[in-house]
TIMI-2910 file (N, C-alpha, C, CB; in pm, 1 decimal, decimal comma, always signed):
<rs>
+----------+----------+----------+----------+----------+----------+----------+----------+----------+----------+----------+----------+------+
!      n_x !      n_y !      n_z !     ca_x !     ca_y !     ca_z !      c_x !      c_y !      c_z !     cb_x !     cb_y !     cb_z ! resn !
+----------+----------+----------+----------+----------+----------+----------+----------+----------+----------+----------+----------+------+
!     +6,5 !  +1482,1 !   +585,6 !   -102,1 !  +1567,4 !   +546,2 !   -195,9 !  +1494,1 !   +448,1 !    -47,5 !  +1696,0 !   +483,7 !  Unk !
!   -135,6 !  +1424,1 !   +353,6 !   -214,1 !  +1350,6 !   +255,9 !   -292,5 !  +1237,0 !   +322,8 !   -123,0 !  +1295,0 !   +145,9 !  Unk !
!   -228,2 !  +1169,3 !   +415,5 !   -295,6 !  +1060,8 !   +487,8 !   -414,7 !  +1116,1 !   +565,5 !   -197,1 !   +989,0 !   +583,8 !  Unk !
!   -396,3 !  +1228,9 !   +630,6 !   -505,6 !  +1290,8 !   +704,9 !   -622,1 !  +1327,0 !   +613,0 !   -455,9 !  +1415,4 !   +777,7 !  Unk !
!   -590,4 !  +1377,5 !   +494,0 !   -695,3 !  +1409,8 !   +397,1 !   -774,8 !  +1284,8 !   +360,4 !   -634,3 !  +1473,3 !   +270,5 !  Unk !
!   -704,2 !  +1176,6 !   +326,9 !   -771,8 !  +1052,9 !   +288,4 !   -853,7 !   +995,3 !   +403,9 !   -669,8 !   +950,0 !   +240,4 !  Unk !
!   -800,1 !  +1001,9 !   +523,7 !   -874,3 !   +951,7 !   +640,6 !  -1004,6 !  +1028,8 !   +655,9 !   -789,1 !   +963,5 !   +770,0 !  Unk !
!   -997,0 !  +1159,8 !   +645,6 !  -1116,8 !  +1243,3 !   +657,2 !  -1215,6 !  +1213,5 !   +544,7 !  -1078,7 !  +1391,9 !   +655,8 !  Unk !
!  -1164,4 !  +1205,7 !   +422,8 !  -1249,1 !  +1181,0 !   +306,2 !  -1322,5 !  +1047,3 !   +316,8 !  -1165,2 !  +1184,1 !   +178,9 !  Unk !
!  -1247,8 !   +940,1 !   +339,4 !  -1310,1 !   +807,9 !   +346,9 !  -1389,1 !   +789,4 !   +475,9 !  -1204,2 !   +699,4 !   +335,7 !  Unk !
!  -1346,9 !   +856,9 !   +581,4 !  -1422,1 !   +851,5 !   +706,1 !  -1561,4 !   +909,3 !   +689,6 !  -1348,0 !   +925,6 !   +815,6 !  Unk !
!  -1571,9 !  +1020,7 !   +618,8 !  -1702,8 !  +1081,5 !   +592,8 !  -1791,1 !   +987,3 !   +511,5 !  -1686,3 !  +1215,6 !   +518,8 !  Unk !
!  -1731,2 !   +915,9 !   +417,1 !  -1807,9 !   +823,4 !   +333,7 !  -1872,0 !   +710,8 !   +413,5 !  -1719,1 !   +765,0 !   +227,3 !  Unk !
!  -1807,2 !   +669,2 !   +521,9 !  -1861,0 !   +557,8 !   +601,7 !  -1912,6 !   +602,9 !   +738,2 !  -1754,0 !   +451,3 !   +620,8 !  Unk !
!  -1914,0 !   +734,0 !   +761,3 !  -1968,1 !   +787,0 !   +886,5 !  -1878,5 !   +768,5 !  +1007,5 !  -2098,2 !   +723,5 !   +914,0 !  Unk !
!  -1746,8 !   +775,6 !   +986,0 !  -1652,3 !   +761,2 !  +1096,9 !  -1568,6 !   +887,3 !  +1110,9 !  -1561,2 !   +638,4 !  +1075,7 !  Unk !
!  -1534,0 !   +918,9 !  +1235,0 !  -1446,5 !  +1032,5 !  +1263,7 !  -1333,9 !   +983,0 !  +1353,3 !  -1525,3 !  +1150,6 !  +1331,2 !  Unk !
!  -1211,0 !  +1002,0 !  +1308,6 !  -1094,8 !   +957,7 !  +1385,5 !  -1031,8 !  +1078,0 !  +1454,8 !   -991,1 !   +886,2 !  +1293,9 !  Unk !
!   -998,4 !  +1060,0 !  +1581,3 !   -937,6 !  +1168,0 !  +1658,5 !   -785,6 !  +1164,7 !  +1650,9 !   -981,8 !  +1160,1 !  +1803,3 !  Unk !
!   -731,0 !  +1044,7 !  +1627,3 !   -584,7 !  +1033,4 !  +1620,5 !   -543,9 !   +917,7 !  +1530,6 !   -525,0 !  +1014,5 !  +1761,3 !  Unk !
!   -417,5 !   +922,6 !  +1491,1 !   -356,1 !   +816,6 !  +1412,7 !   -254,3 !   +748,6 !  +1503,6 !   -289,1 !   +872,2 !  +1280,3 !  Unk !
!   -256,3 !   +617,8 !  +1508,6 !   -162,5 !   +549,1 !  +1597,0 !    -18,3 !   +579,4 !  +1555,1 !   -188,2 !   +396,6 !  +1595,7 !  Unk !
!    +70,1 !   +590,6 !  +1653,0 !   +210,8 !   +622,2 !  +1627,3 !   +275,6 !   +515,3 !  +1539,7 !   +287,8 !   +635,8 !  +1759,6 !  Unk !
!   +243,6 !   +390,9 !  +1563,9 !   +298,1 !   +281,6 !  +1484,1 !   +254,7 !   +290,3 !  +1338,6 !   +255,9 !   +148,3 !  +1542,4 !  Unk !
!   +132,0 !   +333,0 !  +1317,2 !    +81,4 !   +349,1 !  +1180,8 !   +156,2 !   +460,0 !  +1108,9 !    -69,2 !   +378,9 !  +1181,8 !  Unk !
!   +179,1 !   +570,3 !  +1175,0 !   +253,5 !   +680,5 !  +1112,8 !   +393,8 !   +636,0 !  +1072,9 !   +261,7 !   +800,6 !  +1208,4 !  Unk !
!   +460,7 !   +565,7 !  +1162,6 !   +595,1 !   +515,5 !  +1132,3 !   +592,1 !   +418,2 !  +1014,5 !   +655,9 !   +446,8 !  +1256,0 !  Unk !
!   +494,1 !   +331,0 !  +1014,0 !   +479,9 !   +232,3 !   +908,2 !   +456,2 !   +299,3 !   +773,0 !   +365,6 !   +136,6 !   +940,4 !  Unk !
!   +366,8 !   +395,6 !   +768,8 !   +335,3 !   +464,2 !   +643,9 !   +454,8 !   +544,0 !   +591,4 !   +215,8 !   +556,6 !   +663,8 !  Unk !
!   +531,2 !   +603,0 !   +681,1 !   +647,7 !   +681,5 !   +639,6 !   +762,4 !   +592,4 !   +592,1 !   +695,2 !   +769,6 !   +754,6 !  Unk !
!   +775,0 !   +474,7 !   +648,5 !   +886,6 !   +386,1 !   +615,0 !   +862,6 !   +307,2 !   +485,9 !   +911,7 !   +289,8 !   +729,5 !  Unk !
!   +737,2 !   +293,0 !   +446,8 !   +702,9 !   +211,3 !   +330,3 !   +741,6 !   +282,6 !   +200,9 !   +552,4 !   +178,4 !   +330,0 !  Unk !
!   +786,7 !   +207,7 !    +98,6 !   +833,2 !   +266,0 !    -27,9 !   +721,6 !   +305,5 !   -124,1 !   +923,5 !   +169,5 !    -96,3 !  Unk !
!   +602,4 !   +256,5 !   -107,9 !   +486,9 !   +286,9 !   -190,7 !   +511,0 !   +261,2 !   -338,7 !   +446,9 !   +429,3 !   -170,8 !  Unk !
!   +534,3 !   +135,1 !   -375,1 !   +555,1 !   +104,1 !   -516,2 !   +431,3 !   +131,0 !   -601,9 !   +596,2 !    -40,3 !   -530,8 !  Unk !
!   +314,4 !   +132,8 !   -540,1 !   +190,4 !   +161,2 !   -612,8 !   +152,9 !   +308,0 !   -609,4 !    +77,5 !    +79,7 !   -555,9 !  Unk !
!   +240,0 !   +390,8 !   -554,5 !   +220,8 !   +535,1 !   -546,8 !    +92,4 !   +575,0 !   -474,5 !   +220,4 !   +593,1 !   -685,0 !  Unk !
!    +31,8 !   +683,6 !   -518,2 !    -82,4 !   +741,8 !   -447,5 !   -203,1 !   +648,9 !   -446,8 !   -120,5 !   +874,3 !   -510,3 !  Unk !
!   -221,1 !   +573,1 !   -551,2 !   -335,8 !   +481,8 !   -555,0 !   -324,2 !   +374,4 !   -448,7 !   -348,4 !   +417,2 !   -692,6 !  Unk !
!   -204,8 !   +326,9 !   -427,3 !   -184,7 !   +226,7 !   -322,5 !   -213,0 !   +288,1 !   -186,2 !    -41,0 !   +169,9 !   -327,2 !  Unk !
!   -165,5 !   +410,8 !   -163,9 !   -192,1 !   +480,1 !    -37,9 !   -341,8 !   +497,6 !    -17,1 !   -121,8 !   +616,7 !    -35,2 !  Unk !
!   -412,8 !   +541,6 !   -119,3 !   -557,5 !   +557,7 !   -110,0 !   -625,1 !   +427,2 !    -70,8 !   -614,0 !   +608,0 !   -242,3 !  Unk !
!   -587,1 !   +319,1 !   -135,8 !   -648,8 !   +189,1 !   -107,5 !   -621,8 !   +142,8 !    +34,3 !   -598,6 !    +85,0 !   -205,1 !  Unk !
!   -499,4 !   +162,4 !    +81,3 !   -464,0 !   +121,6 !   +217,4 !   -543,2 !   +204,0 !   +318,9 !   -311,6 !   +137,5 !   +241,8 !  Unk !
!   -550,9 !   +334,7 !   +297,0 !   -624,0 !   +420,7 !   +390,9 !   -772,6 !   +386,8 !   +389,4 !   -603,0 !   +569,9 !   +356,1 !  Unk !
!   -829,2 !   +368,4 !   +271,5 !   -971,5 !   +335,0 !   +263,5 !  -1000,9 !   +204,6 !   +337,3 !  -1016,1 !   +324,1 !   +116,7 !  Unk !
!   -918,4 !   +105,1 !   +316,5 !   -936,0 !    -23,9 !   +384,6 !   -926,1 !     -6,7 !   +535,9 !   -830,9 !   -125,8 !   +335,8 !  Unk !
!   -826,6 !    +69,6 !   +579,5 !   -805,9 !    +89,2 !   +722,8 !   -920,9 !   +167,3 !   +785,3 !   -673,8 !   +161,8 !   +747,8 !  Unk !
!   -975,3 !   +265,3 !   +713,3 !  -1089,3 !   +342,2 !   +764,9 !  -1206,7 !   +247,7 !   +790,8 !  -1130,6 !   +454,9 !   +664,9 !  Unk !
!  -1233,1 !   +161,7 !   +696,4 !  -1344,9 !    +68,7 !   +710,1 !  -1322,6 !    -27,7 !   +826,7 !  -1365,1 !     -9,8 !   +579,8 !  Unk !
!  -1199,1 !    -74,3 !   +843,1 !  -1171,9 !   -177,1 !   +943,4 !  -1130,7 !   -124,8 !  +1080,8 !  -1065,8 !   -265,9 !   +893,1 !  Unk !
!  -1095,7 !     +2,9 !  +1091,7 !  -1054,2 !    +59,3 !  +1221,1 !  -1175,5 !    +77,1 !  +1311,6 !   -981,4 !   +195,1 !  +1201,5 !  Unk !
!  -1158,5 !    +38,0 !  +1438,0 !  -1263,6 !    +55,4 !  +1537,8 !  -1225,7 !   +170,5 !  +1629,8 !  -1286,3 !    -75,2 !  +1618,9 !  Unk !
!  -1322,0 !   +236,4 !  +1684,0 !  -1295,5 !   +343,6 !  +1778,5 !  -1254,4 !   +471,3 !  +1708,2 !  -1188,6 !   +302,0 !  +1876,1 !  Unk !
!  -1185,1 !   +556,9 !  +1782,3 !  -1147,9 !   +687,0 !  +1727,2 !  -1000,7 !   +695,0 !  +1686,0 !  -1177,7 !   +794,9 !  +1828,0 !  Unk !
!   -930,7 !   +580,5 !  +1688,6 !   -790,2 !   +577,5 !  +1649,1 !   -775,4 !   +503,5 !  +1516,5 !   -703,7 !   +510,5 !  +1758,7 !  Unk !
!   -712,9 !   +571,3 !  +1421,1 !   -688,2 !   +513,1 !  +1289,7 !   -561,9 !   +428,3 !  +1296,2 !   -675,4 !   +623,4 !  +1180,9 !  Unk !
!   -567,7 !   +308,5 !  +1241,2 !   -449,9 !   +222,2 !  +1237,8 !   -447,0 !   +142,3 !  +1108,4 !   -447,9 !   +127,7 !  +1359,2 !  Unk !
!   -326,6 !   +105,5 !  +1066,8 !   -305,4 !    +22,5 !   +949,0 !   -235,2 !   -104,0 !   +995,1 !   -222,1 !    +97,6 !   +838,8 !  Unk !
!   -284,7 !   -216,3 !   +951,8 !   -223,5 !   -344,2 !   +983,9 !    -94,0 !   -357,9 !   +903,6 !   -321,1 !   -462,3 !   +954,1 !  Unk !
!    +13,1 !   -390,5 !   +970,3 !   +145,2 !   -402,8 !   +907,3 !   +146,1 !   -503,0 !   +791,7 !   +248,1 !   -444,2 !  +1010,9 !  Unk !
!    +66,6 !   -606,2 !   +801,3 !    +66,2 !   -710,4 !   +697,7 !    +11,8 !   -659,6 !   +563,6 !    -16,8 !   -829,6 !   +744,5 !  Unk !
!    -61,2 !   -547,2 !   +564,5 !   -114,3 !   -492,6 !   +440,0 !     -5,3 !   -431,2 !   +353,3 !   -220,4 !   -389,0 !   +469,9 !  Unk !
!   +109,2 !   -403,6 !   +410,4 !   +216,3 !   -337,4 !   +337,4 !   +333,7 !   -429,9 !   +310,1 !   +263,6 !   -216,7 !   +413,7 !  Unk !
!   +309,8 !   -556,5 !   +305,6 !   +413,7 !   -653,5 !   +273,7 !   +422,3 !   -664,8 !   +122,9 !   +385,0 !   -792,2 !   +339,1 !  Unk !
!   +521,8 !   -602,3 !    +64,0 !   +537,0 !   -605,7 !    -80,6 !   +657,4 !   -690,5 !   -115,9 !   +551,3 !   -463,5 !   -138,5 !  Unk !
!   +637,1 !   -777,5 !   -212,4 !   +746,5 !   -862,1 !   -258,3 !   +767,8 !   -837,3 !   -406,8 !   +717,3 !  -1012,4 !   -230,4 !  Unk !
!   +892,3 !   -833,9 !   -446,8 !   +924,1 !   -818,2 !   -588,8 !   +873,1 !   -939,7 !   -664,4 !  +1077,3 !   -799,7 !   -610,7 !  Unk !
!   +820,8 !   -919,2 !   -783,7 !   +772,7 !  -1034,1 !   -860,1 !   +886,1 !  -1130,6 !   -892,8 !   +705,0 !   -987,6 !   -988,7 !  Unk !
!   +854,7 !  -1256,0 !   -888,0 !   +953,6 !  -1359,2 !   -918,1 !   +961,7 !  -1378,0 !  -1068,8 !   +918,1 !  -1493,2 !   -847,8 !  Unk !
!  +1081,2 !  -1387,8 !  -1120,2 !  +1101,1 !  -1411,3 !  -1262,1 !  +1112,9 !  -1561,9 !  -1282,4 !  +1227,6 !  -1335,9 !  -1315,9 !  Unk !
!  +1029,6 !  -1612,8 !  -1369,2 !  +1035,4 !  -1757,3 !  -1392,4 !  +1159,4 !  -1790,4 !  -1474,5 !   +906,9 !  -1807,6 !  -1464,5 !  Unk !
!  +1199,7 !  -1912,1 !  -1466,5 !  +1319,7 !  -1957,2 !  -1538,4 !  +1305,8 !  -1938,6 !  -1688,3 !  +1348,2 !  -2103,6 !  -1507,6 !  Unk !
!  +1186,7 !  -1961,7 !  -1739,4 !  +1168,5 !  -1954,0 !  -1884,5 !  +1184,2 !  -1811,0 !  -1936,3 !  +1031,1 !  -2008,1 !  -1923,0 !  Unk !
!  +1148,6 !  -1710,6 !  -1857,3 !  +1162,2 !  -1572,3 !  -1903,0 !  +1295,4 !  -1511,5 !  -1862,8 !  +1049,3 !  -1488,1 !  -1848,1 !  Unk !
!  +1364,0 !  -1571,6 !  -1768,0 !  +1491,7 !  -1515,9 !  -1723,0 !  +1596,1 !  -1520,0 !  -1834,1 !  +1542,9 !  -1592,1 !  -1600,5 !  Unk !
!  +1586,4 !  -1616,3 !  -1922,0 !  +1684,4 !  -1631,3 !  -2028,2 !  +1632,1 !  -1582,7 !  -2163,0 !  +1726,4 !  -1775,5 !  -2039,0 !  Unk !
!  +1526,2 !  -1505,4 !  -2163,3 !  +1465,9 !  -1458,2 !  -2286,6 !  +1562,3 !  -1378,6 !  -2373,4 !  +1346,1 !  -1374,7 !  -2255,2 !  Unk !
!  +1637,1 !  -1280,5 !  -2319,4 !  +1732,2 !  -1208,6 !  -2406,0 !  +1833,0 !  -1300,7 !  -2473,2 !  +1806,4 !  -1104,5 !  -2325,5 !  Unk !
!  +1882,2 !  -1398,9 !  -2400,3 !  +1977,0 !  -1495,7 !  -2457,1 !  +1911,3 !  -1576,4 !  -2567,7 !  +2030,8 !  -1589,9 !  -2348,0 !  Unk !
!  +1790,3 !  -1619,9 !  -2543,5 !  +1718,8 !  -1699,6 !  -2642,7 !  +1692,0 !  -1617,1 !  -2768,4 !  +1586,6 !  -1752,7 !  -2584,2 !  Unk !
!  +1658,1 !  -1490,3 !  -2753,0 !  +1632,1 !  -1405,0 !  -2867,9 !  +1757,3 !  -1382,0 !  -2950,6 !  +1575,5 !  -1272,7 !  -2822,8 !  Unk !
!  +1869,0 !  -1364,8 !  -2884,2 !  +1994,2 !  -1346,3 !  -2957,2 !  +2030,7 !  -1471,1 !  -3037,7 !  +2107,4 !  -1311,5 !  -2860,2 !  Unk !
!  +2005,1 !  -1587,4 !  -2979,8 !  +2036,3 !  -1712,2 !  -3048,6 !  +1949,9 !  -1731,2 !  -3171,7 !  +2018,8 !  -1829,7 !  -2954,7 !  Unk !
!  +1824,6 !  -1687,1 !  -3164,8 !  +1733,3 !  -1701,3 !  -3277,0 !  +1773,2 !  -1611,9 !  -3393,9 !  +1591,9 !  -1669,5 !  -3233,3 !  Unk !
!  +1835,2 !  -1497,2 !  -3364,1 !  +1875,9 !  -1403,4 !  -3468,4 !  +1992,3 !  -1457,1 !  -3551,3 !  +1913,9 !  -1270,0 !  -3406,5 !  Unk !
!  +2070,9 !  -1546,5 !  -3496,1 !  +2190,9 !  -1597,8 !  -3565,1 !  +2158,0 !  -1688,3 !  -3677,6 !  +2279,4 !  -1669,9 !  -3470,3 !  Unk !
+----------+----------+----------+----------+----------+----------+----------+----------+----------+----------+----------+----------+------+
</rs>
């Protein structure tokens, strides 16, 4: 329901009307964890509205590739280093 609202909202802004959402897109959106919450969803839908051709809304799978940030070696041992400094 929320995705449909955003599609309609952003579609009106750019003069597009979508008749359907691709089945793969629905599955992709439902399976994704959305670490950026509603703002991330808004951004993905807005981008897809602009880039979708025709009357079918779709989201490119590569837009939802989220990777956990890598912890550098220097910060990984920060708690240990702080404890040593206190001694």
